[in-house]
PDB file of N, CA, C, O and CB in Angstrom:
ATOM      1  N   MET A   1       5.111 -32.447 -17.940  1.00  0.00           N
ATOM      2  CA  MET A   1       5.739 -31.861 -16.834  1.00  0.00           C
ATOM      3  C   MET A   1       7.293 -32.227 -16.751  1.00  0.00           C
ATOM      4  O   MET A   1       7.558 -33.425 -16.849  1.00  0.00           O
ATOM      5  CB  MET A   1       4.993 -32.301 -15.588  1.00  0.00           C
ATOM      6  N   GLN A   2       8.230 -31.429 -16.599  1.00  0.00           N
ATOM      7  CA  GLN A   2       9.660 -31.562 -16.391  1.00  0.00           C
ATOM      8  C   GLN A   2      10.119 -31.100 -14.921  1.00  0.00           C
ATOM      9  O   GLN A   2       9.930 -29.981 -14.444  1.00  0.00           O
ATOM     10  CB  GLN A   2      10.394 -30.719 -17.489  1.00  0.00           C
ATOM     11  N   GLU A   3      10.830 -32.305 -14.232  1.00  0.00           N
ATOM     12  CA  GLU A   3      11.373 -32.184 -12.920  1.00  0.00           C
ATOM     13  C   GLU A   3      12.214 -30.942 -12.959  1.00  0.00           C
ATOM     14  O   GLU A   3      12.849 -30.775 -14.001  1.00  0.00           O
ATOM     15  CB  GLU A   3      12.179 -33.444 -12.487  1.00  0.00           C
ATOM     16  N   ALA A   4      12.328 -30.087 -12.064  1.00  0.00           N
ATOM     17  CA  ALA A   4      13.352 -29.231 -12.143  1.00  0.00           C
ATOM     18  C   ALA A   4      14.922 -29.637 -11.819  1.00  0.00           C
ATOM     19  O   ALA A   4      15.159 -30.412 -10.892  1.00  0.00           O
ATOM     20  CB  ALA A   4      12.941 -28.259 -11.337  1.00  0.00           C
ATOM     21  N   SER A   5      15.736 -29.208 -12.440  1.00  0.00           N
ATOM     22  CA  SER A   5      17.096 -29.621 -12.186  1.00  0.00           C
ATOM     23  C   SER A   5      18.078 -28.391 -12.255  1.00  0.00           C
ATOM     24  O   SER A   5      17.672 -27.408 -12.874  1.00  0.00           O
ATOM     25  CB  SER A   5      17.503 -30.719 -13.216  1.00  0.00           C
ATOM     26  N   LEU A   6      19.307 -28.347 -11.693  1.00  0.00           N
ATOM     27  CA  LEU A   6      20.158 -27.222 -11.624  1.00  0.00           C
ATOM     28  C   LEU A   6      20.478 -26.978 -12.969  1.00  0.00           C
ATOM     29  O   LEU A   6      20.769 -27.920 -13.706  1.00  0.00           O
ATOM     30  CB  LEU A   6      21.360 -27.395 -10.769  1.00  0.00           C
ATOM     31  N   SER A   7      20.452 -25.525 -13.473  1.00  0.00           N
ATOM     32  CA  SER A   7      20.866 -25.050 -14.584  1.00  0.00           C
ATOM     33  C   SER A   7      19.736 -25.195 -15.734  1.00  0.00           C
ATOM     34  O   SER A   7      19.917 -24.743 -16.865  1.00  0.00           O
ATOM     35  CB  SER A   7      22.125 -25.711 -14.871  1.00  0.00           C
ATOM     36  N   LEU A   8      18.621 -25.828 -15.364  1.00  0.00           N
ATOM     37  CA  LEU A   8      17.687 -25.978 -16.390  1.00  0.00           C
ATOM     38  C   LEU A   8      17.106 -24.633 -16.968  1.00  0.00           C
ATOM     39  O   LEU A   8      16.616 -23.804 -16.201  1.00  0.00           O
ATOM     40  CB  LEU A   8      16.615 -26.824 -15.878  1.00  0.00           C
ATOM     41  N   PRO A   9      17.161 -24.432 -18.265  1.00  0.00           N
ATOM     42  CA  PRO A   9      16.733 -23.237 -18.838  1.00  0.00           C
ATOM     43  C   PRO A   9      15.223 -23.049 -18.737  1.00  0.00           C
ATOM     44  O   PRO A   9      14.550 -24.001 -19.132  1.00  0.00           O
ATOM     45  CB  PRO A   9      17.173 -23.190 -20.223  1.00  0.00           C
ATOM     46  N   VAL A  10      14.610 -22.023 -18.293  1.00  0.00           N
ATOM     47  CA  VAL A  10      13.150 -21.795 -17.920  1.00  0.00           C
ATOM     48  C   VAL A  10      12.823 -20.628 -18.410  1.00  0.00           C
ATOM     49  O   VAL A  10      13.706 -19.826 -18.714  1.00  0.00           O
ATOM     50  CB  VAL A  10      12.817 -21.807 -16.495  1.00  0.00           C
ATOM     51  N   ARG A  11      11.450 -20.331 -18.574  1.00  0.00           N
ATOM     52  CA  ARG A  11      10.882 -18.991 -18.683  1.00  0.00           C
ATOM     53  C   ARG A  11       9.500 -18.797 -18.302  1.00  0.00           C
ATOM     54  O   ARG A  11       8.807 -19.800 -18.130  1.00  0.00           O
ATOM     55  CB  ARG A  11      10.997 -18.550 -19.967  1.00  0.00           C
ATOM     56  N   LYS A  12       9.015 -17.670 -18.150  1.00  0.00           N
ATOM     57  CA  LYS A  12       7.661 -17.560 -17.733  1.00  0.00           C
ATOM     58  C   LYS A  12       7.096 -16.201 -18.377  1.00  0.00           C
ATOM     59  O   LYS A  12       7.898 -15.432 -18.908  1.00  0.00           O
ATOM     60  CB  LYS A  12       7.568 -17.586 -16.113  1.00  0.00           C
ATOM     61  N   SER A  13       5.862 -15.926 -18.342  1.00  0.00           N
ATOM     62  CA  SER A  13       5.179 -14.648 -18.816  1.00  0.00           C
ATOM     63  C   SER A  13       4.484 -14.216 -17.687  1.00  0.00           C
ATOM     64  O   SER A  13       3.640 -14.902 -17.110  1.00  0.00           O
ATOM     65  CB  SER A  13       4.207 -14.797 -20.041  1.00  0.00           C
ATOM     66  N   GLY A  14       4.874 -12.923 -17.314  1.00  0.00           N
ATOM     67  CA  GLY A  14       4.079 -12.317 -16.129  1.00  0.00           C
ATOM     68  C   GLY A  14       3.593 -10.841 -16.572  1.00  0.00           C
ATOM     69  O   GLY A  14       4.037 -10.084 -17.435  1.00  0.00           O
ATOM     70  N   ARG A  15       2.593 -10.719 -15.729  1.00  0.00           N
ATOM     71  CA  ARG A  15       1.784  -9.355 -15.927  1.00  0.00           C
ATOM     72  C   ARG A  15       2.789  -8.179 -15.972  1.00  0.00           C
ATOM     73  O   ARG A  15       2.686  -7.322 -16.850  1.00  0.00           O
ATOM     74  CB  ARG A  15       0.682  -9.078 -14.662  1.00  0.00           C
ATOM     75  N   THR A  16       3.803  -8.129 -14.988  1.00  0.00           N
ATOM     76  CA  THR A  16       4.659  -6.901 -14.904  1.00  0.00           C
ATOM     77  C   THR A  16       5.711  -6.926 -15.675  1.00  0.00           C
ATOM     78  O   THR A  16       6.063  -5.893 -16.244  1.00  0.00           O
ATOM     79  CB  THR A  16       5.128  -6.626 -13.673  1.00  0.00           C
ATOM     80  N   THR A  17       6.425  -8.149 -15.838  1.00  0.00           N
ATOM     81  CA  THR A  17       7.723  -8.326 -16.673  1.00  0.00           C
ATOM     82  C   THR A  17       7.646  -8.832 -17.879  1.00  0.00           C
ATOM     83  O   THR A  17       8.692  -8.822 -18.529  1.00  0.00           O
ATOM     84  CB  THR A  17       8.624  -9.104 -16.104  1.00  0.00           C
ATOM     85  N   GLY A  18       6.555  -9.342 -18.443  1.00  0.00           N
ATOM     86  CA  GLY A  18       6.191 -10.135 -19.498  1.00  0.00           C
ATOM     87  C   GLY A  18       7.059 -11.131 -19.807  1.00  0.00           C
ATOM     88  O   GLY A  18       7.534 -11.603 -18.774  1.00  0.00           O
ATOM     89  N   LEU A  19       7.546 -11.750 -20.983  1.00  0.00           N
ATOM     90  CA  LEU A  19       8.179 -12.883 -21.342  1.00  0.00           C
ATOM     91  C   LEU A  19       9.621 -12.711 -20.802  1.00  0.00           C
ATOM     92  O   LEU A  19      10.341 -11.800 -21.208  1.00  0.00           O
ATOM     93  CB  LEU A  19       8.080 -13.118 -22.854  1.00  0.00           C
ATOM     94  N   ARG A  20      10.015 -13.598 -19.889  1.00  0.00           N
ATOM     95  CA  ARG A  20      11.465 -13.685 -19.159  1.00  0.00           C
ATOM     96  C   ARG A  20      12.083 -15.008 -19.382  1.00  0.00           C
ATOM     97  O   ARG A  20      11.416 -16.042 -19.397  1.00  0.00           O
ATOM     98  CB  ARG A  20      11.379 -13.471 -17.537  1.00  0.00           C
ATOM     99  N   SER A  21      13.326 -14.969 -19.551  1.00  0.00           N
ATOM    100  CA  SER A  21      14.110 -16.257 -19.359  1.00  0.00           C
ATOM    101  C   SER A  21      15.013 -16.328 -18.296  1.00  0.00           C
ATOM    102  O   SER A  21      15.403 -15.262 -17.820  1.00  0.00           O
ATOM    103  CB  SER A  21      14.856 -16.567 -20.470  1.00  0.00           C
ATOM    104  N   GLY A  22      15.413 -17.361 -17.843  1.00  0.00           N
ATOM    105  CA  GLY A  22      16.523 -17.668 -16.978  1.00  0.00           C
ATOM    106  C   GLY A  22      16.796 -18.971 -16.695  1.00  0.00           C
ATOM    107  O   GLY A  22      16.541 -19.777 -17.589  1.00  0.00           O
ATOM    108  N   GLU A  23      17.377 -19.492 -15.388  1.00  0.00           N
ATOM    109  CA  GLU A  23      17.537 -20.885 -15.334  1.00  0.00           C
ATOM    110  C   GLU A  23      17.490 -21.148 -13.623  1.00  0.00           C
ATOM    111  O   GLU A  23      17.664 -20.348 -12.704  1.00  0.00           O
ATOM    112  CB  GLU A  23      19.034 -21.373 -16.165  1.00  0.00           C
ATOM    113  N   VAL A  24      17.212 -22.454 -13.612  1.00  0.00           N
ATOM    114  CA  VAL A  24      17.109 -22.885 -12.128  1.00  0.00           C
ATOM    115  C   VAL A  24      18.520 -22.825 -11.452  1.00  0.00           C
ATOM    116  O   VAL A  24      19.522 -23.291 -11.993  1.00  0.00           O
ATOM    117  CB  VAL A  24      16.509 -24.425 -12.002  1.00  0.00           C
ATOM    118  N   ARG A  25      18.522 -22.260 -10.319  1.00  0.00           N
ATOM    119  CA  ARG A  25      19.681 -22.036  -9.461  1.00  0.00           C
ATOM    120  C   ARG A  25      19.649 -22.804  -8.191  1.00  0.00           C
ATOM    121  O   ARG A  25      20.726 -23.275  -7.823  1.00  0.00           O
ATOM    122  CB  ARG A  25      19.806 -20.620  -9.146  1.00  0.00           C
ATOM    123  N   VAL A  26      18.560 -23.017  -7.432  1.00  0.00           N
ATOM    124  CA  VAL A  26      18.576 -23.731  -6.244  1.00  0.00           C
ATOM    125  C   VAL A  26      17.372 -24.442  -6.379  1.00  0.00           C
ATOM    126  O   VAL A  26      16.388 -23.956  -6.936  1.00  0.00           O
ATOM    127  CB  VAL A  26      18.688 -22.920  -4.989  1.00  0.00           C
ATOM    128  N   LEU A  27      17.411 -25.828  -5.786  1.00  0.00           N
ATOM    129  CA  LEU A  27      16.466 -26.660  -5.561  1.00  0.00           C
ATOM    130  C   LEU A  27      16.019 -26.983  -4.159  1.00  0.00           C
ATOM    131  O   LEU A  27      16.858 -26.971  -3.259  1.00  0.00           O
ATOM    132  CB  LEU A  27      16.807 -27.673  -6.152  1.00  0.00           C
ATOM    133  N   ASP A  28      14.884 -27.241  -3.933  1.00  0.00           N
ATOM    134  CA  ASP A  28      14.269 -27.494  -2.550  1.00  0.00           C
ATOM    135  C   ASP A  28      14.644 -26.660  -1.312  1.00  0.00           C
ATOM    136  O   ASP A  28      15.226 -27.103  -0.321  1.00  0.00           O
ATOM    137  CB  ASP A  28      14.572 -28.835  -2.191  1.00  0.00           C
ATOM    138  N   THR A  29      14.236 -25.407  -1.499  1.00  0.00           N
ATOM    139  CA  THR A  29      14.756 -24.475  -0.401  1.00  0.00           C
ATOM    140  C   THR A  29      13.537 -23.880   0.229  1.00  0.00           C
ATOM    141  O   THR A  29      12.418 -24.016  -0.265  1.00  0.00           O
ATOM    142  CB  THR A  29      15.748 -23.298  -0.961  1.00  0.00           C
ATOM    143  N   THR A  30      13.774 -23.222   1.320  1.00  0.00           N
ATOM    144  CA  THR A  30      12.630 -22.580   2.069  1.00  0.00           C
ATOM    145  C   THR A  30      12.913 -21.125   2.112  1.00  0.00           C
ATOM    146  O   THR A  30      13.997 -20.639   2.434  1.00  0.00           O
ATOM    147  CB  THR A  30      12.445 -23.153   3.546  1.00  0.00           C
ATOM    148  N   VAL A  31      11.787 -20.431   1.741  1.00  0.00           N
ATOM    149  CA  VAL A  31      11.866 -19.027   1.490  1.00  0.00           C
ATOM    150  C   VAL A  31      10.803 -18.321   2.462  1.00  0.00           C
ATOM    151  O   VAL A  31       9.693 -18.829   2.623  1.00  0.00           O
ATOM    152  CB  VAL A  31      11.586 -18.722  -0.081  1.00  0.00           C
ATOM    153  N   GLN A  32      11.197 -17.075   3.137  1.00  0.00           N
ATOM    154  CA  GLN A  32      10.312 -16.460   3.983  1.00  0.00           C
ATOM    155  C   GLN A  32      10.289 -14.912   3.335  1.00  0.00           C
ATOM    156  O   GLN A  32      11.231 -14.148   3.123  1.00  0.00           O
ATOM    157  CB  GLN A  32      10.816 -16.603   5.605  1.00  0.00           C
ATOM    158  N   ILE A  33       8.891 -14.748   3.107  1.00  0.00           N
ATOM    159  CA  ILE A  33       8.662 -13.585   2.302  1.00  0.00           C
ATOM    160  C   ILE A  33       7.712 -12.591   3.307  1.00  0.00           C
ATOM    161  O   ILE A  33       6.652 -13.004   3.778  1.00  0.00           O
ATOM    162  CB  ILE A  33       7.898 -14.041   0.789  1.00  0.00           C
ATOM    163  N   GLU A  34       8.206 -11.312   3.554  1.00  0.00           N
ATOM    164  CA  GLU A  34       7.650 -10.442   4.326  1.00  0.00           C
ATOM    165  C   GLU A  34       6.561  -9.368   3.372  1.00  0.00           C
ATOM    166  O   GLU A  34       7.040  -8.757   2.417  1.00  0.00           O
ATOM    167  CB  GLU A  34       8.890  -9.729   5.077  1.00  0.00           C
ATOM    168  N   TYR A  35       5.413  -9.250   3.653  1.00  0.00           N
ATOM    169  CA  TYR A  35       4.406  -8.606   2.934  1.00  0.00           C
ATOM    170  C   TYR A  35       3.869  -7.387   3.573  1.00  0.00           C
ATOM    171  O   TYR A  35       2.805  -6.961   3.124  1.00  0.00           O
ATOM    172  CB  TYR A  35       3.373  -9.501   2.694  1.00  0.00           C
ATOM    173  N   GLY A  36       4.424  -6.767   4.534  1.00  0.00           N
ATOM    174  CA  GLY A  36       3.836  -5.471   5.126  1.00  0.00           C
ATOM    175  C   GLY A  36       3.208  -5.883   6.534  1.00  0.00           C
ATOM    176  O   GLY A  36       2.897  -7.024   6.874  1.00  0.00           O
ATOM    177  N   ALA A  37       3.109  -4.911   7.152  1.00  0.00           N
ATOM    178  CA  ALA A  37       2.383  -4.876   8.554  1.00  0.00           C
ATOM    179  C   ALA A  37       2.957  -5.933   9.517  1.00  0.00           C
ATOM    180  O   ALA A  37       2.211  -6.345  10.406  1.00  0.00           O
ATOM    181  CB  ALA A  37       0.778  -5.160   8.395  1.00  0.00           C
ATOM    182  N   GLY A  38       4.144  -6.384   9.428  1.00  0.00           N
ATOM    183  CA  GLY A  38       4.745  -7.396  10.046  1.00  0.00           C
ATOM    184  C   GLY A  38       4.178  -8.837   9.722  1.00  0.00           C
ATOM    185  O   GLY A  38       4.249  -9.797  10.489  1.00  0.00           O
ATOM    186  N   ARG A  39       3.699  -8.836   8.672  1.00  0.00           N
ATOM    187  CA  ARG A  39       3.194 -10.228   8.208  1.00  0.00           C
ATOM    188  C   ARG A  39       4.191 -11.047   7.492  1.00  0.00           C
ATOM    189  O   ARG A  39       4.991 -10.347   6.871  1.00  0.00           O
ATOM    190  CB  ARG A  39       2.008 -10.095   7.281  1.00  0.00           C
ATOM    191  N   THR A  40       4.389 -12.338   7.389  1.00  0.00           N
ATOM    192  CA  THR A  40       5.196 -12.976   6.606  1.00  0.00           C
ATOM    193  C   THR A  40       4.694 -14.280   6.142  1.00  0.00           C
ATOM    194  O   THR A  40       3.777 -14.788   6.788  1.00  0.00           O
ATOM    195  CB  THR A  40       6.349 -13.080   7.211  1.00  0.00           C
ATOM    196  N   ALA A  41       5.178 -14.908   5.087  1.00  0.00           N
ATOM    197  CA  ALA A  41       4.736 -16.245   4.590  1.00  0.00           C
ATOM    198  C   ALA A  41       5.989 -17.096   4.339  1.00  0.00           C
ATOM    199  O   ALA A  41       7.030 -16.620   3.884  1.00  0.00           O
ATOM    200  CB  ALA A  41       3.859 -16.118   3.247  1.00  0.00           C
ATOM    201  N   LEU A  42       5.808 -18.473   4.687  1.00  0.00           N
ATOM    202  CA  LEU A  42       6.930 -19.359   4.567  1.00  0.00           C
ATOM    203  C   LEU A  42       6.296 -20.285   3.541  1.00  0.00           C
ATOM    204  O   LEU A  42       5.182 -20.807   3.601  1.00  0.00           O
ATOM    205  CB  LEU A  42       7.447 -20.077   5.986  1.00  0.00           C
ATOM    206  N   PHE A  43       7.220 -20.391   2.586  1.00  0.00           N
ATOM    207  CA  PHE A  43       7.176 -21.293   1.471  1.00  0.00           C
ATOM    208  C   PHE A  43       8.351 -22.321   1.462  1.00  0.00           C
ATOM    209  O   PHE A  43       9.531 -21.991   1.347  1.00  0.00           O
ATOM    210  CB  PHE A  43       7.179 -20.487   0.199  1.00  0.00           C
ATOM    211  N   GLU A  44       7.900 -23.607   1.596  1.00  0.00           N
ATOM    212  CA  GLU A  44       8.921 -24.820   1.511  1.00  0.00           C
ATOM    213  C   GLU A  44       8.827 -25.493   0.356  1.00  0.00           C
ATOM    214  O   GLU A  44       7.842 -25.433  -0.379  1.00  0.00           O
ATOM    215  CB  GLU A  44       8.769 -25.836   2.553  1.00  0.00           C
ATOM    216  N   SER A  45      10.027 -26.288   0.097  1.00  0.00           N
ATOM    217  CA  SER A  45      10.321 -27.065  -1.006  1.00  0.00           C
ATOM    218  C   SER A  45      10.096 -26.174  -2.267  1.00  0.00           C
ATOM    219  O   SER A  45       9.327 -26.468  -3.182  1.00  0.00           O
ATOM    220  CB  SER A  45       9.466 -28.349  -1.003  1.00  0.00           C
ATOM    221  N   GLN A  46      10.892 -25.007  -2.197  1.00  0.00           N
ATOM    222  CA  GLN A  46      10.568 -24.157  -3.704  1.00  0.00           C
ATOM    223  C   GLN A  46      11.943 -24.284  -4.521  1.00  0.00           C
ATOM    224  O   GLN A  46      13.033 -24.690  -4.118  1.00  0.00           O
ATOM    225  CB  GLN A  46      10.157 -22.245  -3.461  1.00  0.00           C
ATOM    226  N   ILE A  47      11.615 -23.874  -5.636  1.00  0.00           N
ATOM    227  CA  ILE A  47      12.659 -23.823  -6.803  1.00  0.00           C
ATOM    228  C   ILE A  47      13.087 -22.431  -6.832  1.00  0.00           C
ATOM    229  O   ILE A  47      12.133 -21.656  -6.749  1.00  0.00           O
ATOM    230  CB  ILE A  47      12.074 -24.274  -8.286  1.00  0.00           C
ATOM    231  N   LEU A  48      14.257 -21.863  -6.925  1.00  0.00           N
ATOM    232  CA  LEU A  48      14.683 -20.708  -7.042  1.00  0.00           C
ATOM    233  C   LEU A  48      15.491 -20.305  -8.561  1.00  0.00           C
ATOM    234  O   LEU A  48      16.439 -21.010  -8.905  1.00  0.00           O
ATOM    235  CB  LEU A  48      15.483 -20.591  -5.841  1.00  0.00           C
ATOM    236  N   THR A  49      15.160 -19.422  -9.218  1.00  0.00           N
ATOM    237  CA  THR A  49      15.797 -19.198 -10.656  1.00  0.00           C
ATOM    238  C   THR A  49      16.439 -17.975 -10.477  1.00  0.00           C
ATOM    239  O   THR A  49      16.211 -17.176  -9.569  1.00  0.00           O
ATOM    240  CB  THR A  49      14.764 -19.129 -11.940  1.00  0.00           C
ATOM    241  N   SER A  50      17.275 -17.854 -11.405  1.00  0.00           N
ATOM    242  CA  SER A  50      17.859 -16.518 -11.744  1.00  0.00           C
ATOM    243  C   SER A  50      16.792 -15.501 -11.854  1.00  0.00           C
ATOM    244  O   SER A  50      15.663 -15.865 -12.184  1.00  0.00           O
ATOM    245  CB  SER A  50      18.654 -16.556 -13.054  1.00  0.00           C
ATOM    246  N   PRO A  51      17.095 -14.033 -11.562  1.00  0.00           N
ATOM    247  CA  PRO A  51      16.078 -13.165 -11.489  1.00  0.00           C
ATOM    248  C   PRO A  51      15.153 -12.938 -12.910  1.00  0.00           C
ATOM    249  O   PRO A  51      15.504 -12.395 -13.958  1.00  0.00           O
ATOM    250  CB  PRO A  51      16.729 -11.913 -11.011  1.00  0.00           C
ATOM    251  N   ILE A  52      13.964 -13.499 -12.588  1.00  0.00           N
ATOM    252  CA  ILE A  52      13.070 -13.316 -13.827  1.00  0.00           C
ATOM    253  C   ILE A  52      11.491 -12.693 -13.510  1.00  0.00           C
ATOM    254  O   ILE A  52      10.622 -12.549 -14.370  1.00  0.00           O
ATOM    255  CB  ILE A  52      12.933 -14.856 -14.546  1.00  0.00           C
ATOM    256  N   SER A  53      11.379 -12.423 -12.317  1.00  0.00           N
ATOM    257  CA  SER A  53       9.989 -12.047 -11.870  1.00  0.00           C
ATOM    258  C   SER A  53      10.013 -10.846 -10.875  1.00  0.00           C
ATOM    259  O   SER A  53      10.981 -10.620 -10.149  1.00  0.00           O
ATOM    260  CB  SER A  53       9.282 -13.295 -11.175  1.00  0.00           C
ATOM    261  N   GLN A  54       9.018 -10.186 -10.892  1.00  0.00           N
ATOM    262  CA  GLN A  54       8.862  -8.911 -10.077  1.00  0.00           C
ATOM    263  C   GLN A  54       7.278  -8.945  -9.401  1.00  0.00           C
ATOM    264  O   GLN A  54       6.399  -9.721  -9.778  1.00  0.00           O
ATOM    265  CB  GLN A  54       9.112  -7.478 -11.159  1.00  0.00           C
ATOM    266  N   GLY A  55       7.151  -8.097  -8.503  1.00  0.00           N
ATOM    267  CA  GLY A  55       5.847  -7.825  -7.910  1.00  0.00           C
ATOM    268  C   GLY A  55       4.783  -7.862  -9.080  1.00  0.00           C
ATOM    269  O   GLY A  55       5.019  -7.304 -10.152  1.00  0.00           O
ATOM    270  N   GLY A  56       3.574  -8.557  -8.830  1.00  0.00           N
ATOM    271  CA  GLY A  56       2.606  -8.665 -10.160  1.00  0.00           C
ATOM    272  C   GLY A  56       2.759  -9.972 -11.055  1.00  0.00           C
ATOM    273  O   GLY A  56       1.791 -10.433 -11.661  1.00  0.00           O
ATOM    274  N   ASP A  57       3.870 -10.475 -11.101  1.00  0.00           N
ATOM    275  CA  ASP A  57       4.041 -11.782 -11.753  1.00  0.00           C
ATOM    276  C   ASP A  57       3.607 -13.000 -11.020  1.00  0.00           C
ATOM    277  O   ASP A  57       3.541 -14.064 -11.636  1.00  0.00           O
ATOM    278  CB  ASP A  57       5.394 -11.958 -12.066  1.00  0.00           C
ATOM    279  N   SER A  58       3.291 -12.932  -9.694  1.00  0.00           N
ATOM    280  CA  SER A  58       2.732 -14.235  -9.110  1.00  0.00           C
ATOM    281  C   SER A  58       1.874 -14.688  -9.771  1.00  0.00           C
ATOM    282  O   SER A  58       1.074 -13.980 -10.382  1.00  0.00           O
ATOM    283  CB  SER A  58       2.222 -14.223  -7.918  1.00  0.00           C
ATOM    284  N   GLY A  59       1.861 -16.198  -9.788  1.00  0.00           N
ATOM    285  CA  GLY A  59       1.036 -17.096 -10.504  1.00  0.00           C
ATOM    286  C   GLY A  59       1.409 -17.577 -11.842  1.00  0.00           C
ATOM    287  O   GLY A  59       0.825 -18.513 -12.388  1.00  0.00           O
ATOM    288  N   SER A  60       2.474 -16.871 -12.409  1.00  0.00           N
ATOM    289  CA  SER A  60       2.961 -17.122 -13.692  1.00  0.00           C
ATOM    290  C   SER A  60       3.450 -18.511 -13.516  1.00  0.00           C
ATOM    291  O   SER A  60       3.985 -18.877 -12.469  1.00  0.00           O
ATOM    292  CB  SER A  60       4.038 -16.098 -14.193  1.00  0.00           C
ATOM    293  N   LEU A  61       3.243 -19.388 -14.679  1.00  0.00           N
ATOM    294  CA  LEU A  61       3.671 -20.768 -14.904  1.00  0.00           C
ATOM    295  C   LEU A  61       5.183 -20.889 -15.346  1.00  0.00           C
ATOM    296  O   LEU A  61       5.509 -20.408 -16.431  1.00  0.00           O
ATOM    297  CB  LEU A  61       2.757 -21.398 -15.978  1.00  0.00           C
ATOM    298  N   LEU A  62       6.087 -21.495 -14.571  1.00  0.00           N
ATOM    299  CA  LEU A  62       7.318 -21.781 -15.179  1.00  0.00           C
ATOM    300  C   LEU A  62       7.505 -22.873 -16.027  1.00  0.00           C
ATOM    301  O   LEU A  62       7.344 -24.027 -15.628  1.00  0.00           O
ATOM    302  CB  LEU A  62       8.162 -21.895 -14.312  1.00  0.00           C
ATOM    303  N   VAL A  63       7.856 -22.574 -17.248  1.00  0.00           N
ATOM    304  CA  VAL A  63       7.925 -23.820 -18.210  1.00  0.00           C
ATOM    305  C   VAL A  63       9.501 -23.907 -18.664  1.00  0.00           C
ATOM    306  O   VAL A  63      10.303 -22.990 -18.483  1.00  0.00           O
ATOM    307  CB  VAL A  63       6.830 -23.617 -19.651  1.00  0.00           C
ATOM    308  N   THR A  64       9.767 -24.993 -19.201  1.00  0.00           N
ATOM    309  CA  THR A  64      11.205 -25.281 -19.805  1.00  0.00           C
ATOM    310  C   THR A  64      11.351 -24.161 -21.086  1.00  0.00           C
ATOM    311  O   THR A  64      10.376 -23.847 -21.769  1.00  0.00           O
ATOM    312  CB  THR A  64      11.335 -27.073 -20.418  1.00  0.00           C
ATOM    313  N   SER A  65      12.320 -23.769 -21.243  1.00  0.00           N
ATOM    314  CA  SER A  65      12.697 -22.879 -22.399  1.00  0.00           C
ATOM    315  C   SER A  65      12.579 -23.482 -23.825  1.00  0.00           C
ATOM    316  O   SER A  65      12.083 -22.882 -24.778  1.00  0.00           O
ATOM    317  CB  SER A  65      14.120 -22.441 -22.213  1.00  0.00           C
ATOM    318  N   ASN A  66      13.044 -24.623 -23.859  1.00  0.00           N
ATOM    319  CA  ASN A  66      12.976 -25.380 -25.278  1.00  0.00           C
ATOM    320  C   ASN A  66      11.800 -26.279 -25.482  1.00  0.00           C
ATOM    321  O   ASN A  66      11.754 -26.760 -26.614  1.00  0.00           O
ATOM    322  CB  ASN A  66      14.226 -26.287 -25.491  1.00  0.00           C
ATOM    323  N   THR A  67      10.791 -26.643 -24.628  1.00  0.00           N
ATOM    324  CA  THR A  67       9.797 -27.477 -24.749  1.00  0.00           C
ATOM    325  C   THR A  67       8.485 -27.062 -24.258  1.00  0.00           C
ATOM    326  O   THR A  67       7.477 -27.722 -24.509  1.00  0.00           O
ATOM    327  CB  THR A  67      10.151 -28.552 -24.206  1.00  0.00           C
ATOM    328  N   ASN A  68       8.465 -25.938 -23.533  1.00  0.00           N
ATOM    329  CA  ASN A  68       7.316 -25.337 -22.695  1.00  0.00           C
ATOM    330  C   ASN A  68       6.596 -26.465 -21.912  1.00  0.00           C
ATOM    331  O   ASN A  68       5.368 -26.523 -21.962  1.00  0.00           O
ATOM    332  CB  ASN A  68       6.227 -24.558 -23.649  1.00  0.00           C
ATOM    333  N   LEU A  69       7.296 -27.346 -21.205  1.00  0.00           N
ATOM    334  CA  LEU A  69       6.626 -28.143 -20.436  1.00  0.00           C
ATOM    335  C   LEU A  69       6.878 -27.590 -19.030  1.00  0.00           C
ATOM    336  O   LEU A  69       7.999 -27.160 -18.758  1.00  0.00           O
ATOM    337  CB  LEU A  69       7.009 -29.557 -20.661  1.00  0.00           C
ATOM    338  N   ALA A  70       5.840 -27.578 -18.072  1.00  0.00           N
ATOM    339  CA  ALA A  70       5.548 -27.062 -16.870  1.00  0.00           C
ATOM    340  C   ALA A  70       6.687 -27.656 -15.963  1.00  0.00           C
ATOM    341  O   ALA A  70       6.981 -28.851 -15.997  1.00  0.00           O
ATOM    342  CB  ALA A  70       4.077 -27.399 -16.436  1.00  0.00           C
ATOM    343  N   VAL A  71       7.208 -26.885 -15.281  1.00  0.00           N
ATOM    344  CA  VAL A  71       8.390 -27.066 -14.315  1.00  0.00           C
ATOM    345  C   VAL A  71       7.887 -27.398 -12.790  1.00  0.00           C
ATOM    346  O   VAL A  71       8.711 -27.572 -11.892  1.00  0.00           O
ATOM    347  CB  VAL A  71       9.309 -25.655 -14.310  1.00  0.00           C
TER     348      VAL A  71
END
């Protein structure tokens, strides 16, 4: 496993977008997601990357680009 760090090159393979690469942009943030009918989910202690995912990619494992270690 690789601890996330700013600018760390990462990639993931998702059902919707396939194999995509990016980089870590924000560490330890809180994100609120709205998912219809006035419902929201709050996610704390999250890592944000450059845009590499879309709906349908949830559950994709984020790995380092050069060693394929889980982030």
